[in-house]
ZAROFI-793367 format. One record per residue (C-alpha): y, x, z. Coordinates in steps of 0.2 Angstrom, whole numbers, plus 2048, in hexadecimal, padded with zeros to 3 digits. Each point is the difference from the previous one (the first is absolute). Last residue first. Example, Ala and Ser with C-alpha at 12.3 -4.5 7.8 and 13.67 -1.06 7.14 Angstrom:
2
7FB844824
7EF7FA803
***
This chain:
316
7F57B5892
7FF80E80A
8028107FD
7F180B802
7FA8017F0
8128047F8
8067F57F4
7FE7FA7ED
80E7FD7FA
8017EF7F5
7FF8017F0
80D7FF7F2
8047F27F3
8008017EC
7EC7FC801
7F88127F5
81080C7FD
8057F9814
7ED802808
7FE8147F7
811804808
7FD7FD80F
7EF807801
80880E7FB
80C7FE80F
7F080180A
7F880E7F7
81280B802
8017FC810
7EF809807
80280E7F3
80F80680A
7F87FD810
8047F380C
7F07F6805
7EF80D7FE
80A80D805
80C7FC80B
7F37FB809
7F580D801
80E80D800
8047F4814
7EB804802
7FE8117FF
80E80280B
7F87F880D
8077F9811
80280580E
8138067FD
8087EE803
7FA801812
80E802809
80C7FB7F1
7FB7ED804
804800812
8158087F6
7FD7F17F5
7FB7F380A
80F80380B
80D8017EF
7FA7EE7FC
7F47F87F5
7F38097FB
7F68057F3
7F380E802
7FA8117F1
7F28047F8
7F07F9805
8067F080C
8097FD7EB
80F8007FA
8097FE7ED
7FB7EC7FF
80C7FC811
80C80F7F8
8057F37F3
8107F880A
7FF802814
7F480180B
802810806
7FC8147FE
7FB80E806
7F280A7F0
7F380C800
8028107F4
7F18047F7
80C8037F2
7FF7F77F6
8017F380E
812809803
8067FA7F0
7F67F0802
80F7FA80D
80B80B7FA
8037F27F0
8037F1808
7FE7EE7F9
80B7F67FB
809805812
8027F180D
80C80780C
7FF809810
7F480B7F9
7FA80D80D
7F680F7F6
7FC80D80A
7F480C7F8
7F580880D
7F7812805
80A8067F1
7FA80D7F8
7FC7FA7EF
8107F4801
809811802
7F880A7F1
8007F27F3
815801803
80180F7FF
7F78017F1
8097F37F7
80F7F880A
80B80180F
8117F8805
806809811
7F7808809
8047F8812
7F6806812
7FE7F880E
7F6809811
814800806
80D7FD7F5
8047F47F4
80F7FC7F8
8007F97EF
8018077F0
7FC7F37F0
7F77FF7F4
7ED80180B
7F580B807
7FA7FD811
7F680D809
7FA7F9811
7F980B810
7F77F380E
80F80180D
7FB7EE807
80F7F6802
80B8087F3
7F08047F2
7FF7EC801
8117FD802
80380C7ED
7EF7F97F8
8087EE806
80E8057F9
7F88017EE
8017F07FE
7FD7FD7EE
8127F2802
80B80A808
7FD80E7F5
7FE812801
7F97FE7F0
7EE8097FC
7F2807809
800802814
7F1808807
7F7806811
7FC813802
7EE805806
7FD804812
7F67F07FF
7F28087F5
7FC7F97ED
7EE8057F8
7FE80A7F3
7FE7F87EC
8158077FF
8027F77EF
80E8077F9
8067F57F4
8047FF7EE
7F07FE7F7
7FE7F280A
8087F57F1
80E7F5808
7FB7EB7FF
80C7F0803
7F77F2804
7FF7F17F2
8087EE801
8027EE7FC
7FD7F280B
8137FC7FD
80B7F680D
80B80E801
7FB804811
7EF7FF7FC
80180C7F4
80580D80B
7F37FA80D
7F28037F3
8098117FA
80C8087F3
8047F27F8
7FC7FA7EC
80F7F87F5
7F87F57F0
8107FC801
80F80380A
8017F9812
80A7F5805
80E803810
8007F480D
80280F80C
80280E7F9
7F480D7F9
7F480D809
7FF80E7F7
7F38097F0
7FB7EE7F7
7F68087F2
8047F67ED
7EF7F87F6
8078007EB
7F77FC7F2
80B8057F1
8097F37F5
811809804
80180480F
7F97F680C
80F7F380A
80980580F
7FC811801
801809812
7FA812801
7F2807801
7F87FA7EF
7EE8017F9
7FF7F97EF
7F27FD7F7
7F48057F1
80E8097F8
7FC8047EC
8107FF7FB
80A80B80D
80C7F780D
81180C7FF
8077EE7F5
7FB7F480F
80C80980C
80F7F97FB
7F97F27FE
7F97FD812
80E807807
80380E80C
7F680E7FA
80D8027F0
80E80380B
7F5810808
8008057EE
7ED8007FC
7F88117FC
7EE7FE7FA
7F280980B
7ED8047F9
7F67FE811
7F680A80B
80C80F802
80C7F5808
8158077FB
80D7F7802
8108097F9
8097EE7FA
7FB7F2807
7F37F67FE
7F37F67F8
7EA80A800
7F77FD7F2
7EB803808
7F27FF7F4
7F07F980E
7F080F804
7FF7FA814
809810801
8107FB7F6
7FF7F180A
7FE805810
81280D7F9
80B7F37FD
7FC7F680F
801810809
8128067F9
8057ED804
7FB804812
80880C800
8127F97F9
7FD7EF80E
80180F80F
80F8097F9
7FC80B80F
8088127F6
8048037F0
7F57F37F9
7F58037EE
8087F77F7
8117FA7FC
8037EF80A
8027F07F4
7EC7FF7FE
7F67F77F3
7EF8057FC
7F87FA7F0
7ED7FE800
7F78057F1
7ED7F7803
***
């Protein structure tokens, strides 16, 4: 199948760039499954697994101006930004990477990132994000109580980083905070700024656990599967998609900072192999690509999108 993937952001990502990294992972997965991929993206984009067509950003914003850049033999167009209609006569789908404002009708043929994300937008169509395990360092050794904890993400109250900071202050346990601006931390808390690539992979692999105390309904939560691919368990909340990503074998879901501090005392007993195996079963680029191919084929055969497939541990 010739799949045309469209991104309004340059690829690969510079810095964290969650949605961009998912798009690159999808392209990589589709190509590995033997499909031909053309990538429509802003000038300067480079993804080895795809034939890249440079499209000026202003032309990406509208289906009518995007259509001339779509190869004539394309089977389907997959946009990763909102389109109000199909680009020309081509079948298309689009992934919604963010929460829409309340009351905003979703664009046609929308695919969300989790069952919770879809449900909050009155849909049942979703595909979980996936990443390439080769991009992460899998540390097989059992975690130790003395290893540092890690918070990785935007230092915003909605991300709940203050829970991790409060826990470190109350317990004296070492915490590394990696984010996009420099707060004032002292004592057992170390701030390392925004990280990516090999530095991020090393931090994830060496941590006792990842703190992801989300205080908002995140559409997915990419940092969670980054940690699991590294063999690192996760402390999360019952918000957004996290209950779809975290099982008792690979982490703990909590509702208060006190619960999370208590859970942190035994979080290191989770098996690194179990964390990695869970992520490899449900959240790799290959699993994601196969699920998107199911979406494409259903649209081509019936004209509509099928329901998403929840992870088995999530109640109906």
